[in-house]
C-alpha positions in Angstrom: 42.2 -5.2 54.4 43.1 -2.9 51.9 43.8 -6.1 49.3 40.1 -7.4 50.4 38.5 -4.1 49.3 40.4 -3.9 46.1 39.3 -7.4 45.3 35.5 -6.6 46.3 35.7 -3.4 44.3 37.0 -5.5 41.6 34.2 -7.7 41.3 31.5 -5.2 41.7 33.1 -3.6 38.4 33.5 -6.6 36.6 29.8 -7.5 37.3 28.5 -4.1 36.4 30.7 -4.0 33.3 29.2 -7.4 32.2 25.7 -6.4 32.7 26.2 -3.2 30.8 27.9 -5.1 28.1 24.8 -7.6 27.9 22.6 -4.8 27.8 24.2 -3.0 24.9 24.7 -6.3 23.0 20.9 -6.7 23.6 20.1 -3.4 22.2 22.3 -4.0 19.3 20.8 -7.2 18.3 17.2 -5.5 18.7 18.1 -2.6 16.3 19.9 -5.1 13.9 16.6 -7.3 13.7 14.1 -4.3 13.4 12.2 -4.3 10.0 14.0 -1.9 7.5 13.9 -1.0 4.0 16.8 -0.9 1.4 16.3 0.6 -2.0 16.6 -1.8 -5.0 15.7 0.4 -8.0 13.9 3.4 -8.9 12.0 4.0 -12.3 12.7 7.0 -15.0 10.5 10.0 -14.0 8.0 9.3 -17.0 5.2 7.8 -14.9 3.1 11.1 -14.7 1.6 11.6 -11.4 1.6 7.6 -10.5 -1.0 6.9 -8.3 -1.0 3.0 -7.7 1.5 0.2 -8.8 -0.1 -3.6 -9.0 1.9 -6.8 -9.7 0.5 -9.3 -12.2 2.2 -12.4 -11.0 0.9 -14.6 -14.1 2.6 -12.3 -16.4 5.6 -11.1 -14.0 4.8 -7.5 -14.9 3.6 -4.4 -13.1 0.9 -2.1 -13.9 1.3 1.4 -13.2 -1.8 4.1 -13.0 -0.8 7.6 -14.5 -3.3 10.4 -13.6 -1.3 13.0 -15.7 -3.1 16.0 -14.3 -5.8 16.5 -11.5 -6.9 13.9 -9.7 -10.5 14.6 -9.9 -10.6 16.0 -13.5 -12.2 14.5 -16.7 -9.6 15.4 -19.0 -8.6 12.3 -21.0 -4.8 12.4 -19.9 -4.9 9.2 -17.6 -3.2 5.9 -18.9 -1.7 2.8 -17.6 1.7 1.8 -17.7 3.8 -1.5 -17.9 6.8 -1.6 -15.9 9.3 -4.7 -15.6 10.5 -6.2 -12.3 13.9 -4.7 -12.8 12.1 -0.9 -13.0 12.2 -0.6 -16.8 9.2 1.0 -18.0 8.4 -0.8 -20.9 5.2 0.9 -22.1 4.6 4.4 -20.6 1.3 4.3 -22.1 0.0 0.8 -22.7 -3.8 1.6 -21.8 -4.9 5.3 -22.6 -8.4 6.9 -22.8 -8.6 7.2 -19.0 -9.2 10.3 -17.1 -7.7 9.9 -13.5 -6.8 6.4 -12.8 -6.0 5.3 -9.5 -6.5 1.8 -7.6 -6.1 -1.4 -9.8 -7.2 -5.0 -8.9 -6.7 -8.1 -11.0 -9.2 -10.7 -11.6 -8.3 -13.5 -14.2 -7.1 -11.7 -17.3 -8.9 -8.6 -16.4 -7.5 -5.4 -14.8 -10.1 -3.2 -12.8 -9.1 0.5 -12.5 -11.0 3.3 -10.7 -11.5 6.3 -12.9 -13.3 9.1 -10.8 -17.1 7.9 -11.2 -16.4 4.9 -13.2 -14.7 1.5 -12.8 -12.7 0.4 -16.3 -12.3 -3.1 -16.9 -9.2 -3.9 -19.1 -8.4 -7.0 -21.1 -4.5 -7.4 -19.9 -3.7 -9.7 -22.9 -5.3 -7.4 -25.5 -4.4 -4.2 -23.9 -7.9 -2.5 -24.3 -10.6 -1.3 -22.3 -13.7 -4.0 -22.9 -16.3 -2.6 -20.3 -17.0 0.3 -18.1 -19.2 0.3 -14.9 -20.8 4.0 -14.4 -21.3 4.4 -10.4 -24.1 6.7 -9.5 -23.1 8.9 -6.9 -19.5 8.2 -7.2 -17.0 11.2 -7.3 -13.8 10.1 -6.2 -13.3 6.4 -6.8 -10.0 5.2 -5.3 -8.7 1.7 -4.3 -9.4 -1.6 -5.6 -9.0 -5.1 -4.2 -10.2 -8.6 -5.3 -11.4 -11.0 -2.8 -10.5 -15.0 -3.2 -14.1 -15.6 -4.5 -13.5 -13.1 -7.3 -15.7 -10.5 -6.0 -14.0 -6.9 -6.4 -14.3 -4.2 -3.9 -13.9 -0.4 -4.6 -13.7 2.5 -2.2 -15.1 6.1 -3.2 -13.1 8.5 -0.6 -15.5 11.6 -1.3 -18.7 9.9 -1.4 -18.0 7.4 1.5 -19.0 4.1 0.1 -17.7 0.7 -0.9 -18.7 -0.6 -4.0 -18.9 -4.6 -4.9 -18.8 -5.9 -8.4 -19.9 -9.6 -8.1 -19.9 -11.2 -11.6 -20.7 -8.2 -13.9 -22.9 -6.4 -11.4 -21.8 -3.5 -9.5 -23.6 -2.2 -6.3 -22.9 -0.2 -3.4 -21.9 -2.5 -0.9 -21.5 -0.6 2.0 -22.4 2.9 2.8 -21.7 6.0 5.5 -18.2 4.8 5.5 -15.6 7.5 6.9 -13.4 8.5 4.0 -12.5 4.9 2.7 -9.1 4.9 0.8 -6.9 1.8 0.9 -8.6 -1.6 0.6 -7.3 -5.0 1.0 -9.1 -8.3 0.7 -7.6 -10.7 3.5 -9.4 -13.9 3.8 -13.1 -13.2 5.5 -11.8 -9.7 6.1 -11.8 -6.5 4.1 -9.1 -4.0 5.4 -9.8 -0.3 5.0 -8.1 2.5 5.5 -9.7 5.7 6.6 -8.4 8.9 5.5 -10.6 11.0 7.6 -9.9 9.1 10.7 -6.1 7.8 10.4 -7.1 4.6 11.0 -6.3 1.1 9.6 -9.9 -0.8 10.0 -10.8 -4.6 9.4 -14.3 -4.9 8.1 -16.1 -8.3 8.3 -17.3 -9.5 4.8 -20.4 -11.1 6.2 -21.8 -8.8 9.2 -19.8 -5.7 7.7 -18.7 -4.9 11.6 -15.8 -2.6 11.5 -13.0 -2.8 14.0 -10.2 -0.6 14.4 -6.9 -2.3 14.5 -4.6 0.8 14.2 -4.6 4.7 15.1 -2.4 7.5 14.7 -1.8 7.1 10.6 -1.8 10.5 9.0 -3.6 10.1 5.6 -3.6 6.4 5.2 -3.5 5.0 1.6 -2.3 1.8 0.1 -2.4 -1.5 2.4 -0.4 -5.0 1.7 -0.2 -7.9 4.0 3.3 -9.1 4.9 2.4 -12.2 7.2 1.8 -12.9 10.7 -1.0 -10.6 10.9 1.1 -7.4 10.0 0.4 -5.0 7.3 2.5 -2.5 5.2 0.3 1.0 5.3 1.8 3.8 3.1 0.5 7.6 3.9 0.0 10.0 1.1 2.1 12.5 2.4 5.4 10.1 1.9 5.6 7.8 4.9 5.0 3.7 5.1 4.7 2.3 8.2 4.6 -1.7 9.3 1.6 -2.1 11.3 2.0 -5.1 13.6 -0.9 -7.6 14.7 -1.3 -5.8 18.1 -1.6 -2.4 16.3 1.8 -1.2 17.4 3.4 0.8 14.3 6.9 1.1 13.1 8.0 3.7 10.8 9.9 2.1 7.9 10.0 5.1 5.2 9.7 8.7 5.4 10.2 10.8 2.3 8.3 14.3 3.0 11.4 16.1 3.0 12.2 14.9 -0.6 8.8 15.7 -1.6 7.8 12.2 -2.7 4.5 11.0 -2.0 4.0 7.2 -1.0 0.3 6.4 -2.5 -1.0 3.0 -3.2 1.9 0.7 -2.5 2.4 -2.9 -3.9 4.2 -5.8 -2.0 5.7 -8.9 -3.6 6.1 -11.4 -0.7 8.3 -13.8 -2.8 11.1 -11.2 -3.1 10.2 -9.4 0.0 9.8 -6.4 -2.3 7.9 -3.4 -1.8 6.8 -0.9 -4.7 6.2 2.8 -3.9 4.2 5.1 -6.5 5.6 8.5 -5.8 2.7 10.4 -7.2 4.1 14.0 -7.9 7.8 12.7 -8.1 6.6 10.9 -11.4 8.2 7.6 -10.4 8.1 4.0 -8.5 10.9 3.1 -6.0 11.5 -0.4 -5.1 12.6 -1.5 -1.7 13.7 -4.7 -0.1 12.2 -5.4 3.2 14.0 -7.1 5.8 11.7 -8.4 8.8 
């Protein structure tokens, strides 16, 4: 009888142990498969108050906007820098004569940059400003995105509207928007980060209907698509979240304790490379995203 009880106890122990081992293995596998960032490089701290970074795939170069002062002050200190894909700042003041440049978008050989109350168009081959678009009522033009048809969309976070440049004409496309910050044209949808509401939203480009995709993102800034309906969303305070297609969020980066912001980010899918302009930390940091 004692032997029988001993055998039964042993079987129960082995079964429980096996279950626990499987559970632990599953948890380890899930943790290993979770998206994560690995730092690859960072620039020298010569990018003064860098707000946005943009990849020019045709020329294989990064553009970085440098406010170099107060974000809403017309002081003439702003500039655009050029940075190589290994983090080398090749020209810290490639284009000058700006006040507080922020978001950027590229269409052909033209770079569109927001500059408080105007949008500046730069010939990237010549490295010169060739046109400006003064926007009536604008006070804090912020992000830029270019749709597949070439239309350029620009947010004004203070005035609460979105401007569209179609061809050579700039008009207010949508008004009464709640604190629009980051923009991303993705197919027939315009993704928009609302600074005030702390949400990631989808705006139908035809109907202008707004749908909330994710909530609880404090001070959302840049937006980048990573495929399968998921997006990287930065927060100016220093965080980057992966927002899944179902609206769930996964925190990938938090540099708040280090005093580094995470402003208008860029993502290069071919390299799984996330680029984070750190604003007051005066550098761009590159991370490899594992999914």
